[in-house]
Structures are given as C-alpha cells and as structure tokens.
N, C-alpha and C positions, 0 to 999 in steps of 0.2 A: 271578692264581696263586693258585693255593689253598693251606693247609699241608700239604696232604700233599707238594704241587708242592715249595714250599720243605725243608720237608724232606729231598727227593728230593736235591736240591742242595745244600743241606749236607750232609750222608751224602757227596757225589763232591768236596765238595772237601777234607771231611779225608780220605779216601780217597788225592787226590793229591801232596800231602807230608806227612810225616811228623811236623815241626810248624809247627803254623800257629796263626796269630793273627788272631782278630774284636776290631776295636779300629776306637775315630774318626783317621778320616787311613788316613794309611801309614806305613811304616818310616820313611821317612826325609821326612815331616811330619806328626805327630800334632797330632791338634786335640781331645788333654784331655791334661789331667795325670797320669794312672791309666796311658796307653793311652803316652804318655811313659814310665814308669816302668819298662814290664813291655817295651819297646821296650829301652832301657838294660841291663834283665840279660841280657836272652836276648841283646843285641848284645857283651858282654862274655863268656859263654862260646860259642859256636857263633859257624857264619862266614855260615849260609847259612838262612832260614826265610822262609814261608809269609807274606803279613800279606792281611785284606778288608780294606776300606775300609766298613765295616756306616753309615757316616751317605750315602753314594753309592748303598744303596738299604736303603727302610723296610721294604720285606714282610721284607727279609730282615736286617735289626734288631731285629724282631720276633719274626721263625722263630730265632733263633739262643739266643734267654732262651728258649723254647717250648722247643724242642729241647734243652735242656743243662738246663732245669727251673736257670739262676738267673739273675737278675733285670739283674746292672750289666751294662755294659765297661768293659777288654778281657775276652776267655773265652778260654784258651788250651790248646790241644787239639796232644796228642802219643803220635804211632804210633796217629790215631784215638778214646782216649780223652779225657775233661774233666779235665784239671789244678784248673782254678781261676778266678777275677778275680787282680786286680790285687795284692787283701792277700794270698789266699791264695800267690800266686806268688813276692812278694815275702819272705814267712815264710818259704817252700821252699828261698830261694836264701841268708834269713841262716842255718841248720838244715846247712845243703848237701845237703839234698835234692830241691832243682832242678838239681843237676849228673846225681844219677842221672837221673830222668825223663830228660832231653834224652840218658842215653849219654854223656856230656861224656870225651870220651879221660883218664885219671886219669894216664896217664904226665906228670910234670913240663912245666912248660915252659923251655924254656931261657930265665932271665934274656936280655932284649935287650944290646944294647951301646947305647950312650947317648951323645952329646957336652954338657956342659954350659959353659957358660962362663962364665969366672971372673966376669962383669958381674951375669951367674945367678946361680951363683953365692951372690956377693955378699950379693945381694936377698934371696933365699931363706934364708939366715941371718936377717937384716933380721927378714922377716915373720915368721922361727922363732918370736924373742924370744916367753919370755913361755909359747910352748907346752909343757907337757909329752908327751917321748916324742915329734917333729914328726912323720909323714913326708905326704909332700906325693904324693898322688894322682896318677896321668896317667888321665885317659878318650880313649880315640881311639873314636871313633864309626863306621859304615860305609861312614860317609860323611867318612872322617878329619877328625873337628869335633874340636877337641883344645880337653881343657878340665885346669884345674891348680887343686886346693882341697888344704886342709889336713882329713883324715883319718884315720882310723887304722881299720890291715890288718884285712882279712877273710879267712875259712879260704879258701885256692885262691891270694892274690894268691900276685903272681912280684915278687920286692923287687930296688930295685937297690942298690947305698952308693953313693956317690958325694963323696971326698971329706969321708963325714962324714954329712952329708943323704940320707937315705932315702929311698928315692920306688919309689911301691906300682900296681902294676898289675893289672887282671883280667887273665886270660889271653890274652882274644882282644886287648886292646889292649897286650898287651905283645910279642904279632905283629904289630901296624901297628907298635912305635917302635922295628921294629931300624933302627936307622941317622940316629936323629932326631937332631936337636939345638936344643935350649933357648938362646939371647939372651936380653938386655934390650936395650932400644934405648932409647933417651935423646930425645927428640922432645920436650922442653915437656911441654902438657897433654898428647899423645900416648904419651906414654915408655910402656913397657909391655914382656913378653915378644914375642918373636917365637921362632915354632916351624919348623922345614923339614926337612920326612917324605919321603925317597924315593921311600917308600912310597905317599901321598897319589896321589890320579888327578891329571890334568890340571886344570885351573879353565879358568876366561875373566881374561884379566889384567887391571887396570884402571889405561891409559896417559890422563897428564896430554897436554895439547895437546904443547905444551913437550917431552917425552918423545921423541912423536911424531917433532915435526919435527926432536928433533935426531939418532933414526935414521936419519929422512931426509938429513942433511948428512951420514953418515957415512955415508951409498954403502946401507946397507943392506937389502935386496931386501925391503921385506916390500908386499903387498899391503895397498888400503886403499881397501873397500868402504863405497860409499854405498847405505845401504838405504830411504834418507826418495824418496818422492814423484818419477814425473819436472815435478813444477808447483816443489818448493818446491826442485830443483836447479836448474828459472829462476833462484830466486831468489837462489841463490847455491851456491856450492861451491867444493870447496877442490880446487886443482890437482893434477893425477895421479889422484886419485880415480876408484873407474871406478863404474857402479851393478851393484847386485847384481838385476840382466837375465836374460832366460833364459838370451841370449851364455854372461853367466858364470858364472851356476848349473852352464851344462854345460858350461864348461870345469874346473870345480872340482872339478867329478866325477872326472875322471882328474888330476887333480894331489896333486901327493906331496903326503899328510897330515901332514909337517913341516915345508910351506912357513908362513911367517907369514904369518900372518891378522888385520888393522886393521878393525874395524867404526864409521859413524860413522853420526848420523841427525842430530836438528835439537839435542838435549838429551844422551842416551845412553839412554834409557831400551829404542827398540825396538832401536840397537844392541846394546845387552847383550840381549836376547833370543835378536837374529841367531845373535849370538856364538854364544850355548849352543845353538842349534839345532846347530853348525858343531861344535860341541869334542863334541857325541852322535855326528854322523855321524864320528867319529873323530880328526879333526885337534885336532894339540894345543900347537899353536903357536898360540893365540888371542887376540888384546885388544880390549877397548872406548876407545874414546875417550871419557874423562869429558867429559862437559861437552857434548860432540861440537863439530857443525861452532860455535856461540856461543861457545862457548869460545874452540875458533881464529881468532875474529874479534876475539877480549878475547884473546887471547893471544898469536896467532903473526903472524896479518894481518887488523890492521884491515881493509883495501882487501875481504875479504869482507862481503860485506849483510849487516847482523844483521837479523831477520823476530822 
C-alpha cells in the first residue's frame, strides 16, 4: 500500500470517530505502558472512544508517525485534530486541558452510593496510619477492573466520605461505582479486599469440582457441557455431561440466556475459552469447572479414569 493510500486510510479513521487513539494493543489489552497510561486517563473521562492497534499493521504504524509528524505511539486525535502522545496527554490531564479537549460534560458528577463493611473500613484505617491526609483512589476501568491505591485527589475528582475515610474517584469511575460494596475477606495468605459491583458485566465464574457436585446434589438445573474431543470422552466422562456437538449447539441457540451453563474439559483451559464464547453470545450465568475432568476424578469421583 502506498504512502498516499495509508494517509487516506488514516484520515478516514479519524473522520469516523470523534476520539481516536492509535496505540499498541487494544483498549482492553494495551501492549505497552505508555498506551496503557493514555487508556487509563481516557477511561476516567469518557465512556467510549475508538482505538487502533498499530501492532496489527506495520504500514499503519509507520504511516501514522509520518501523518502526524510525531515519532512515537500512542497518538490521540480529537475532532480530527492531533492532540499529542503520552506525555502531552498526561500533562493535559493534570492541568485540566484534556477535559476541555474531550468536551467532557462539566456538570459535577453525583457522588456514588457505596457500601464499606466494618472489616474493610478497619483495614483501610490501619493501612492509612502514617499517611498525611490519606485518600483512597478507586479506579474502575471500562471492563470493570477495580484498583485501590493511596493517591492525592486531582481536579475534577468525585469525593465520598465514609466514617472519616476519604475515597476519590475520577468521574467515570464514580459512575461505574454506583451500588458498589467493598469488603475484606479473611482467607489466610489469600486475604484481601473483595469488591462487588452490580454494574459490572457478567464474567465467567470459576467453580471447583466439589462446588459443581454440590449444585447437582441440590437439584440445581445446570447444564454441564463437555468440550473435549470424542476420543477423550471415550476415555473418561462425567455422568450427565453433554458433548458440545452440533445438536447441542443448535439447542443452545434457542435456550434462555439466563440458563446456567458449566463447561468442562481436561484441565479447564479449553472450557474457559468455550465459556467466554458463550458469555459473549449473551448467556449471563456461565461457569468453568476449575481443573476440568481431572479435578473431578481427584475430588469427586475416583472411578472416572485419569489420562
């Protein structure tokens, strides 16, 4: 593709969306720290924007540098105009210019209603000892990944006070935090904060073999789906599990999207991918059997052969 063709393609990309970020990777999976930084800043200010993965197209990666006369990636465009790279975007965010460039609604964001359990509040207080004017920043990405850190407030932040503890949110995190609950769970070496957010999209749940068996014993109407090959199913199978064949796939097309699905394979990796696929198809109660049929043999039914 010639340089002029690449430039026409870039110009079209910029025209098609008001905010465009040329980056390494994607919004939900950045492939460099600079791209991840700009994504984090944009996610805190606007709900939607377009991203272009330059790693997927070397011609585009080189072409955007020439098009903008800027040597590095990422590059942000707003309303057809080049804004800058990571350092410039970060500086604009710090002084408030990025909000203006993005035309972020200046109406103050309503502080979210959140719940902090007593145990979580105690742990926050203990962690804040020695901090001067402590503020706990809560970041919630567009995919509802949550992050907690002690950081000072910034211009435009939304502040929530809870029993003397100060929580700060960027505007979009504040919107995503509505109804959120923060707890602290004691689990030995795995102890930590547990966040439940009613606004988060469904994710694939991870169930142990014992948990799946307990659900079956209680009579819960879950559909256990085996994604292994026919040869593997000949070697070992869980009673009642159905193969993901053409007949079942056709049946799933007409199934209620709230129907509970549990996917199983040999060790849990293929079934995880299958579970993610059906989650993307609109099913909302999707689980993966951790450790697969091998875990079933070890934890539930030793008569199921291991291979």
